[in-house]
Phi, psi and omega in degrees: 000132178302148186297319182294325180291323181293318178294327179291322183289322175297320181295316180296322178299317180300316176298317176300316179297318179299319182286319178295332182294325179291323178292322185298322183294321179291320182300313183293326180296336183272349179293133175298143184266143179225120183293330177074011185295340180247006184247137174259130172251122177264110180263126181246109173278118186297151176062206182127159179057231181290342181266103186286332186084170177078206184237160176310134176083007180285132187284320182268126186285120178292326186295333180288317182294316182294315182297320185292317177294325180295316181293326176289320174298324175304306183296320177299314181288319177304321184288341179263003174101007180277144168279125184246133175239135178255134175285331169212142183236016180205179182279076177225154178271129175238121181301153185299319180302318176293324174299320180290317181298320179294321182291319183282354180276356177246140174260167186043053186228164172227160188234125181234110178262127185250130183218165166238148186270167174205155177202157183290333178274116186293342179281345181292139183198167173124173185252129173236146171229129183250149174217173177227304183281153174305319178294346180267352183294319175306316179294317178297317182298313184292314179296320177293324179303314184280315182293309180296326180285339184252003180253150178280359177277167182287160181267110179263012174071169175279138185227135173265125178208149188270050174301153187299313181294343180266324186280331182267350181277138179269004182240163174309132185214140178222155175230120184252124174271110187271030179118169181260123182279356173263359175266118188306318185290316184289322177297321180294317179295313183300338179274005178258130181301321184296325181283326179290330174289327174293322177299315181296319180291330179288320179296316179299319178302323177291321179298313181297323189268359184304327183281353181253014181287135184297147179300156178300337185276350180278134186276338185288142175244020176253128177289140170253182181293346184243357181212160177248137183288140171292130189276133171296156181220160180257123181271098182273357178293321180296319176301319177292322181288322178302313184298318181301315180297322182291325177295321174296318182293315178304318185296319180295317181297319181298320183292321179298316182300320183300321183289334183255350188262152176264004180293153177300142187293338179301315182298323179291321181298318183293322179298312183295325178295323177299314178297320182295317183286333188276000000 
């Protein structure tokens, strides 16, 4: 990328962050306050160590971005009176099972996993927040409300999905995707300390406001000075199950074809493998 174009992007990003900061201040003032004195927040910085995160050839390291935002979130929440536990506080790899075990070792706690997205298509962008259990939806709604509302990226909605760290935790748990590092504009923002600080503050606002998310029985989707709207969500667990059922049916059909076909077994095995992965 030409130096002058890169410099212009950084300058434009700085102006955008400054503008969003003024909106964020007003936004945060509406957030219900939670002292956090009795709540433990387990912060999980995605990836780490040999696991760089992202996709092959990606220039911006996800593991570095997630750790930086996590450490900033730790300071912000600690200043609000929360007890904060980090699954990792340096560039080390922590197995998923260990991350879950750390989270489940605390009572009256919540779990926040921080990630950045990536895609082969550079135009893909936006903020996503994932949850799995019903008890986690208010936390996901609050975090997404502030992060998506305070970012210049598109809103990719709250999504229900059975990621391991969400499915296996016994406490309210969310995973927030803070933008696409393969998107030039979002990557440029993520590489600025001021924007990573902003992300941490927005996530913290969601943590503080989680207990004021409107009930599922409430029809309004508009926040008031006393509530945060429960966010609509996309249930991707059903999509995954549907794919699983189709794969099983494909496997059965493939088996039947093997018995009646004169094709070499290797070619059928490759087709079956492709079905399972798809």
